[in-house]
N, C-alpha and C positions, 0 to 999 in steps of 0.2 A: 600504429608504429610506422606505417608508410609515410604519413604526414610528418611525423617527427624526423625521420631520416631526410626527407626533402628539405625541411627547414634547416636542419643541421648542415646539410651540404651547401645550402645558400649562404649560411654564416661562414663556412670555411672558404667559399669562393670569394667572399668580400672581406678577407682577412685584413687587408691593409686599411680599409675604411673603418673596420672595427677597432683596429689598434689605435688609430687616430681618435676615433670617437670615444673609445673606452679609456684612452689616456686622459681624457678630459673628465672622466667620471670619478666619483668618489667610490671607494671600495665598498662592495656590498649593496650598491644602489642600482636601480634599473635605469637604463639609458633610454630616454625618450625626449621629445621636444620640450616638454614642460620642465624636465629636470635640467637640461642643458641651459635653457634660458635662465633658470634660477641660479645656476653656477656662475654665469657671466655677470649677473646682477650682483652676486656676492663679491666677485672680483672688482666690479666697477665701484662698489661701495668702499672697498679698502684701497683702491688705487690712488686716491688722493694722498695717502701716506707715502707712496712711492714718489709721487710728484713733489711732495714736500721735502722728502729726502734729497731728491735731485737738486732742488733749489738751495737747500742748506749747504750741500757739498759745493755747489757752484759758488756760493758766497764765501765759504771757508777757503776755497782755492783762489779767490780773487780773480775769477775769470773776467777779463776785460770785454765789455760789450760795446762801449761807445768810443773807444780809441780809434784813431785812424788806422785803417788797415785791418780792423777786427769786425768787418761787416759780416764775415762768414760765421763768426760766433753768434752774432745777433740773429742771423737767419736760422742757425741751428737751434737757438733757444726758442725762436718762434715756432719752428717745426716741431720741437719737442712739446711745447705747450699745446700746440694744435693736436698732435697725435694723442698725448695723454688726456687731453680734454675729451677727444672723441671716445677714448677707452673708458672714460668715466661716465659719459652721458649716453652714448649709443646703446649699450645693453639694456638701459632702463626704458628705452622707447618701446611702445607697443608694436611699432612696425618691425623692429628687430626681433621681438619675441614671437611674432607670427611666422618668421622664417623657419624653414626646415632645419633640423639639427646640423646637417652637413654644411648648409649655407652659413649658419651662425659660426661654425668652426672655421671655415675658410675666411670669414671676415675678421675674426679675432686673432688668428695667427699672424697675419700681416701687420696688424696694429701693434701687437707685442714686439714683432721684429723691428718695426719702425721706431717703437719707443726706445729700445736698446740702441738702435743705430743713431737716432738724433741725439740721445744723451752723450754717446761717445763722441759724435762729431762736434757737439757743443763744447766739450772740454777741449778737444783738439790738442795739438802740440803746444805746450806752454813754454814761455821764455825763461821761466824759472828753472834753475838747475834741479834735476831729478823729477821733472814734471811728468815724465812717462810713468815712473813708478808710482807717483801720487795719483795720476789719472787712473791707472790700473786699479789701485786700491779703492778709489772712489767708485769706479764702475762696478767692481766686485761687491762692494758694500751694498750698493743699490740693487744689484742683481740678486744678492742673497735675500734682500728684503722682498723683492718681487717673487722669488722662488718660494719663500715662506708663505706669501699670500696665495700663490698657485697651489701649494700643498701637493696632493697626489696628481695634480694636473701638470705632469712633468713636460709634456710637449710644449706647453707655453714657456716653460723655463728654457727649453732647448731653443725655441724661436728667439727668446730675448737674448740669449748668449750668442746666437748667430748674428744678431744685429750688432752686438758689441764687437764680435770678431771681424765683421765686415768693415766697421769703422776703423778698427785697429790696423787692418791691412791697408786701408786708404791712407792712414797717417804714417805708415811705414814703421809700425811697431817692431821691436826687436823679437828675436826668436823665442826668448823666454816668455814674453807677454803673449805672443800668439800661441805658444805651446800650452800655456796655462789655460787660455780660453778654450782651446781645442780639447784639453783634458776635461774641463768642466762640461763641455758639450757632450763628450763621449760618455762621461759618467751619467749625465742626465738622460742621454739617449738609451744607454743600457738599462737604467732604472725604469725609463718609460716603457721600453719594450717588455721588460719582465713584468711590470705592473699591468701592461696591456694584455699580455698572455694570461696572467692570473685572472684579470677581470673577464677575459673572454671565456675561460673555463667556468667562472662563476656565473656568467651570463647564460652559458649553455645549460648549466645545471638549473639555473632559475627558469630558463625556458622550458626545460623538461618538467620541472615542478609545476610550471604554469599550465602545460599541456595536461599533466595528470590532474591538476585542479579543475581545469575546464572539463575534462572527461568525467571526473567524479561529479562535478556539478551537473553535467548533462544527465548522467546516470541517476543522480538523486532526483532531478526534476522529472525524468521519465518514470522513476519509481513512484513518485507522488502522483503524477498524472494517471498512471495505470490503476491507481486505487489499491495497490497491494500494501501500501504503508504510508506513513506520514512522519513528520519530525516536529520536535518542539524544543523550546529553550526557555528557561526562567532566569530571573535575576536573583540576587542574594536574598531578596525578601520573599521569594516563592511566587512572584508575579510573572505572567507570561511575557517573554520578550520576543519570541518568535513562535509561530504556529503555521503549519502547512495549510495552504488554501484548500487542499483536499479535505482535511478535517473540518475546516470552517464550513465548506459546502455541505458536508454531512449533517452539520448542526443547523443548516439554513441560516448561517450568519456570515458576515464578512470578517476576514482575518483581522482587520484593524480594530474591530469592535472588541476582540478578545485580548488585545495587547494591553498589558497593565492590570488585568484581572487575575486574582489568585488561581493558580493551576488547579487547586482542589475544587473550584467551582464547576468544572466540567465533568467531575466524577462524583457519583453518589457516595458520600462519606459513610452513610449508615449501612450500606450493603456489605454483605460478607464478601471479602475479596480472596481470591485463590491464587496459588502459585508461590514460588520462592519460600517453601516451608510454611511456617505459620506467621511470618512477618508481613504486615500489610504495607500498602503504599504510604500511608501516613507515617508509619514508623521510619521508613527509609528517608522520607523528605525531612523529617525532624532530626534524624540521626546523621544526615548528610552522608549516607552510604549508597553505593551502587546497588542496583536491582535489575532483574531481568524477568521478562514474561510474566508480569503480574496481571491477572485478569481483573478488570474493573468494569463497572457499569456506567454508561454515559448519563450525565445528569440533565443536560440541556436538549437531548434528542427528543423528538416528538414521539417516536416509537421506541421500543426496547432495543438498545444496542449495547454490545459488549466489545471492549478493547483489550488488547494485550500490550502493556506498556513496559519499556525498558529505559533505563537512564543511568547516567554517571555524574557525580559532582564535578564541578570545574573549579580549580584552584590556580592562582597566579604563581609566579616564581617565588613569591615570599610566603606562600602557603595560605593566602587569604582566599576565602570562599567567595566565588562569583555567581553561583547558581547551579542549576542542573541543565544538562543537555541530553536528549535522548530521542527515541523513536517509538512508534506504535503501529499496530496492525489491527484491522477490524476482525473481531471474532464472531460477529453476529451470524453470518451464514454457516460458519463451522459449528456454532452452538446449535443453530436450528437443525443442521444435518445430524449432529450428534443426538439431539433430542428425538429426531425422527428415527434414528437407528435404535435408540433406547426404547422408543415406543414400539417399533417393530419387533424388538427382542422380547417385549413383555406382553404385547397385545396381538390378537389375531388380526391379520390384514384384511380378512373378508368381512368379519362381523364386528370388529372393534372390541370384542370381549377379551378378557385375560386369556393368554395362550397357555399351552401345556406347561411351559417353564415357570411362568408366574404362578399358576395354580399350584404347582408342586411346591414351590418355595413358600407360598402363603399357607399351604396345608402343613408343611413342616413347622412353620412358625406358630401356627394355631395349636399344634399338638404339643410342641415343646413347652414344658412348664418349669417352675422353680424347684430346685433341689431334686431334680430327676423325676418329679411327679408330673404326669401328663395332664393337660388341661382339657376341659370339656369342649367339644365341637361336633358338628354333624356334617357328613359328606353325602351329597345326593348325586348319583350318576344317572344321566338321562340318555336315552337312545331313541331316535325317531323311528316310528313304524311306517312302513311302506315308502320310505324316502328313496330307497334304491330303485323302486319302480318309476318314481318321478324322474330320477336322474337318468335312468336308462331310456325312458321314452321321450321326455322333453329335452334332454340334453343337459350338459354340465352348466352352461350359463343360466338356464332356468333353475337348476338345482342350487346354484350359488345364490340366486335371488331369493329362493325359498328359505335357505339357511339364514339369510339376513333378516327376513321377516320373522322367522322363528326366534332368533336371538333377541329381537326387539320385544317380542311378547314375553319371553321368559324374564328378561331384565325388568320389564314393567311389572310383572307379578311379584318378583323377589324384592324389587326396590332397594332400599338401603339396609335390608336385614342381613344380607350376605353378599359374597363375591361370586359372580357368574362368569364362567370361562368355557371356552370351547376346547375339548380334548383333541379333536380332529375328526374329519369326515362329518358324520351326523351325530356325534357324541358330544355331550355337554356335561359340565360339572357345576355344582352349587356348593359353596362352602359357607356354613353358618357357624361363626365362632360363638363360644360360650354354651351354657346349658340351654337347650331348646325344649319347650314343652311338646310332648308327643301329640297332643290334640292340635296344637298350632301347626305341627308338621303335617298332620292329616289334612288340615284345611289348605296348607300351602301346596302339597302334592296334588290335591284334587283341583285346585285353581289352575295349576300349570297344565295338567292334563286337559282340563276343559278349554283353556285358552288356546293351547296348541292345536286342539282338534277342530277349532273353528275354520271354515273354508278360507282359502287363500286365492288371490287373483294373480296368476303367473302368466304373462304374455296373453292376456285376455282369456285365459282358461281357468275355470274353477278347479282348485286342487284341495283335497282333504287328506291329511295325514294324522298320525297319532304319536304318542310318546309313552314310553315305559320308563319307570323310575325305580332305582334301587337305592336304599338308604342304609348307612352304617353310622355308628356312634363311637366317639372316643370318650372315655377309655373302655366302655363295655365291649366293643367289637374289635378293639385293636388299639395299641398305644404308639404305633408308628404310622407314618404316612402310607407306606407300602401296604401294611395290613389293612388300613381303612379302605384303600382303593381296591384291593383284592376282594374284600368282603362286600363292598358296595357293588362291585361287578357281579358277584355271585347273586346278590339280591336282584340285580337288574336282569340277569338270566332267568331267575325265577319268575319275575314279572312278565317277561316275554313268553315264558313257557305256560303261564296261566292265562293266555289269551291276548296279551298285549293291551296297551291302553290302561294299565293299572300300575300301582306302586306296591312295593314289598319292602319290609324291613328285614335286615339280615338276621338269620338264625343259623346255628351251627350245622343243622341238617342240610343246608344248601351246598355244603362241600360235596356231599354224596350225590346230590342232584346234578351238580356241574360235572362231576366225573362221569355220571351216568349219561349225560348229554354228549360229552366228548366221546365216550365209548360208542354211543349210538351212531354218531357221525362216522366214526371209523368203520363200524359194521355196515353202514349204509353204502359206503364206498366199495367195500368188499362185495356186498350183495349185488351192486350194479355190474361189477366185473365178473362175478361167478354165477350170474343168472339167478340170484336169490329173490328177485322181484317177479310178480306175475300179475296178470290182468283178470278181472271178472267183468261180466257184462250184465247190465240191468236192462230189461226190455222197455222199449218205448212203444205204446199201444195206441192205435187209432180209437178215438172216443166214439166213433160211429159204428165201426165194424168189429171192434175188439180184436183186430188182426195186429200181429207184431210187425211194425214197419221198420224197426231198427233196434240197435242196442247202444248203450253208452258204455265206453270202456272206462273202468275204474281201477286204479292202481292199488295193489295190496302187497304187504311184506310180511312173510312168516319168518320171524327170527328163529334161528336154530335153537337158541336157549330160552328166549322169552316168549316164544309163540307169536301169535298175530299181533302186530303193532298198528295202531290206528293211524290213518293218514293225517289226522289232526296233529299227531305227534311228529311223524318223520318228514312231512312235507315242509313245515317251517324250518326244520334242520337242513333240508335240501336247499331251500331258498337262501338261508344264511351262509351255507358253505359253498354255494356256486354249483351244486350238483343238479339243479332243476333243469338246466339246459340239456345235458346229456341224457337225463332220465326222460325228459319230454321227447327227445328224438327216438329213444328206445320204445316208448309207448306207441308212437306213431307207426313205426315199422312193424311192431308186433300186432297191433290192432288191424292193420291192413292185411297182414298175412293170415290172421284168423278169419277176417270177414270174407276173404276170397273163397272160403270153404262153405259159406252159407248160401242159402237160396237166392235166386235172382231177385233183385229189388229190395233186399234187406240191407239197410244202411248201417254203418258204424259211426258213432260220434266220438270224437277225440278232443279233449281239452287242450288248448294252446295257451301257454302262459304269456304274459306281456313281454317277458324276456325273449321268448322264442319269436314272438310277433315282431319285435324290434330288430331281429337278426335278418339282414338282407338275404341270407342264404336259405330262409324258410321255404320259398317256392321250390327251390332245387331239392331240398330235403323231402318235401311232399311228393314231388314228381318221381324221385328215386324210389320212395316207399311204394307208390302206386305201381310203378313199373316192375319193381322186384316181386311184388305180390301178385301182379296180374289183375289188379282190382280196377274196375271202371271208376273214373273220377267222380261221377255223380253219386256213387255209393259211399263216398267219404264226406262226413259232415264235421267241419272244424268249429268247435265251440270257443267263442272269444268273449272275454269279459269287458265291461265298460272301461276298465282302467287303460286300455290301449288308446283311448281317445284323449288321454292327457297330452299326447303329442299330436294334436289334430292339425297336421300340416301336410305338405305335399308328400312327405315320406309315408304317412299313414294311408293317404288316398292311393298312392302308387302300390303299396303292399296289397290293399284290397283288390285293386285292378289286376295285379299279377296272379293272385290266388283265384280270382274268378275266371281268369283266362285259362286256368288249368281245368276248369269244369267242376270243381268241388263245390259243395254247399257250405254256407256260412250261417251259424246260429249265434245269436246274442245271448250269452249265458248270464244267469243270476240277475235278470233285469229288475230294476227298481231298488237294488241295494248299493249301487255305485254312487259316484259323485260327479257325473257329467250331466250336461244338459241333454234335452231331447233333440237338439239341433242336428246331431250326427245321423239320426235316422233318416234325414232327408236325402243324404247322399251315400250312406254306407249300404252296400249291396247285400243285406241280410236276407236269408230265405226263411228264417224262423226266429221267434222270440221265445226264450224259456223263462217262465214265471218262477221266481225263486220259491223254494219250499216254505220259507218263513211266511209267505202270504197264503199258502195252501193249507198248512196245518192249522187246525182250529177255525178254519173259515166257516164250517157248518155249526159252530157253537153259537148259541143265542147271544146276540149283542155284538158279535164280531164284525168289524168293518172290512175284513179282508175280502169278503165277497165283492164289495163295491170296487176295490182296487183291481181284483182279477177281471171284473167286467170291463173296466176302463182300459186295461191292457189288451184284452181281446178285441175291443172295438178299434183301438189304435192299430193293432196288427192287421185286422181285416181291411182297414182303410188303406194300409200300405201294401196290401197283397202278400202278407207273410203268414206262415203257420204259427201256431202257439203250442207249447208243451208245458203242462203244469207238473212241476216236480214235487216229490214228497207226499203224494197221495197215499194214505194208509188205511182209511176206513170207507165203508160203503156209502155213508152219507156225504163224505168229501167227494167221492167219485160221482155221485148223483149231482151234487152242486156244480162240479166242474163241467159236466156234460151240459147241464142246464144253462151255464154261462157261456157256452159256445167254444170252449177250448178244443182244438183239433186233435191234440195228442195228450196222453197221460203217462206219467212215469212215477213209480213209487212201490212201496211194499204191498199195496193192495193187489198188485199183479205179480208179486213174488220178489224174493231177494235176489241180488246179483249172483250169477252162475259162472263157474269156470268155463273155459272154451269148449271142452268135450261135452259138458252138460247142455250147452247152447245147441249143439248139433242134435242131441237127443230130443230136446224140447221142440225143435223145428220139425223133425221127422215124425215125432209121435203125435203132435197136435195139429199138423198141417198149418202152422203159423197162427193158430187161434189160441187165445188164453182167456181163462175165466177169473173174475175177481175173487179175492179171499180176504180173510181178516175180520176185524171187529165191525159190528154193524154201525156204530156211531162213535163220534169223537168224544173224548172226555178231557177235561182240563188235566194238567200235569199234577200228579199225586206225589206226596212225600210219605215214605214209610217210616213209622215211628212206633214206639211203645210208650204211651203216656197215660197215666191214671187221671181220670177226670170225674167230676161230679155231675150227675144227670138229674135234673129236677123235673118232676111230673106230678101235677095235682097235689102239691104240698109235700110230696115225698122226695127224698134224696137217695139216689142209687149210685153205686160206684161201678165205673166201667173203664175199659182201656181202649184207646184209639190205636188201630193197627196201621191205617194209612189215612191220609187226609189230603184234600185239594181245596181250592178256593171255594168250591160249591157244595162239597159234601165230604163224608168220612165213613169209614167202616169201624164199627164198635163191636166189642165182645164183652161178655159178662152179664148181659141181660137176656133172659130166655123167652122165646116165643112171643115177641112183641108184635101186636097187631099192626098191619100196614096202615099208614095214615096217622099214627100216634104222634102227637106234638110234644116235643121236649125242649128244655132249656139246658144247654150243655155249657158248663163252666170250664173254659179252656185254661184258665190260670191268669194271674196278673190282673184280676178284676175284669177279665174279658169273657163275656158270656154271649152265646149265639143261640138263636132259636133254630130248631131242626125238625124235619118230618121224616118218620120211618117210611122207607120205600120198599124194603124187603126184610125178611127175617128167617134165618134157618138156625135152629137150636140156639146156641148162645151168641150167635153173630147176627148183625143186622147192618143194612146200609141206610144212611140218613142223608137227606138233602137240606142244606142250609137255606134259610129264607132270605139271607143276604150274604154277599161274598165276604170271605175272610181273607185278611192280609197275612199270607203265610210268612212273609219276611218278618212280621212283627211278633211271631210266636217264638218264645224262647225254647230252644230244643232241650228236651230232657237229657239226663246223662247218657241214656242208652239210645238216643235218637240218631238216625243215620240217613243220609240222602239216598234216594232210590236211583 
């Protein structure tokens, strides 16, 4: 706008020059050098008519040129011919045309003035009567011819009449003649001024339009260069007449190579086009109707590109179609962003699996059937076991990496049989459409459990987790998505309650189990607040002196309505509900308080969960518990499992250092059952290794390899300067073996069951810290109690007996009286399974037999009345 005002002010300041210049211009045309040159050429071409008119009038008036005394007429004629000749010839010259407009103007005005002056002087005062009136008529006739040639260029007419007026005044014309000429000059001047003013306004308007056009042109070019859009134009045949260079560069082509080609060649005609209702681009081009924002796919682009095209048909004043003119924008990035948004809306960003929303939608579609009848499908709910421990110890980035690897394994196992999705956290879903064979589901679930349980490498650390699976069917277990999810969740809870790492199919009884679990969690919270939990203590005995060196604190819960509840039941509930932390702190404080009342040198061992160990405040909690109870630090032994080494970093080393700085002892619990390497033993400051009871029990049974494992662990501990404790010793032969293998301490039922805190004091004062072994003399394999009728073959006779209990190596039979020891039998267990046995003892109708070879108990079909011991 500032530039426009400046230019308008300049036009106003040069008003006089504009009036003169625009007086020479045709209405509605632009005033520039080329146009003015063209105007004077037009006048020069028609001016011979004026000269011819002058000569004809001169001849008609019989103007004397060669009489004596008429030399002035001859000179005037010569001057007229010279001036008019210059007016005819000069504007056509290249030199004249190269002059600036105002120079051309000032050259033409004098020539026109001299043309009128010389013509009037040539006529001069005639000797014929009435010559003045005839001369005036002749002059006016030629002047009107000249003015008609000038047209709107009225200033030239004014100049011509000024020449006539000047000559008339020199001839002494009368008042009437002079007045007439002055009147003509006045009329022409007024007309010239009015036309000049009108032309000036039109020029200003044109200049404004030109500025707007230039601004629009700059904006359009800037719009094209910025890449935000481009423009196109076609002729009446649909061929490209103009295309923006921006678009041509996008196609790796030059703009001129596209000119003349059909517009539809740059668009894929076969692709589905979107926008503007259901009408396509081809429809609008053929129907010659306008369109807006039609999405099309580029045909000539090397990669996939999408455009949004708008256009309008162009018609002339007679309604004739001239083509299309329009614009376009690139939709490629927007489409990619939209596709990414859609992907994020349907897929889990961490694992790439279907997310909760997509799984829910897919499940609803799988369930929905025709005519209101639900369709067959199967839903599997998966929850990772021990994932929370990994996440808490290794950190969330490691947990995310583990989830990605788990998702890849699950997807690999399922393949194209179903849709795998992540529900959130460490929960996954598998949707199997259609009817699925139950045997195939068994194989699939087992394969998933096996694959997920294989070790992972996370940040150069070996990690092992598990997975539990709950399965529900449509329509047997529900006809809606919500019902299937709820029942699969119940089956999943049942799988986790049955030891984890297993799968369970939904059954209606699981509703009661889930409610029971929920009620137990609520009661456990109440027990923690109302001191409903208590500790018992199992003695740890020196293998050499049989003196009690310490006790392990074990958590117990006596439910007011259900009685004693096993830790195997309520500890997983505490872990899942987040109560394990507060319960662990309570156990630590209580154990320290009880141990403070024991004899000097008797230690107390307290289990520390991985969640407690990962808490930076653990050393402060331990120190406060010791200080509150007045217990010496060396009398507290913290038992830590191998799972804490999942996060084998500076934080783990720092925690060990802080705990050792307090003076407490550290024991590695459940050694050999974890999933870490032995590398941590090089730097972890343990004082003791506890050998898990799974290696101790049955170690004395013939053929067991457990004794070799125990011996290797003892040798390792001795080499590292650590004590060893064998857990779970129950029989005299196990005790003898443990001592023989060199274990420094023993813990198990062979030295008694865990005792309440008051009984511990009684035990210490009554036996002066010594304790004697008790229990069975020897170990025996696990037995199964059952009532089954069997056929007993002996020397060709068949007897009928009943099995009371059975193990892999023997059984107790009843129904045969007073059988001599050493008698050989063949016992038909059923299903064409026969085993040879030897009688080892007999009392009345009962006897014990030993099998000559081991029996696979899992292969025996239980009788209707069979029950597990």
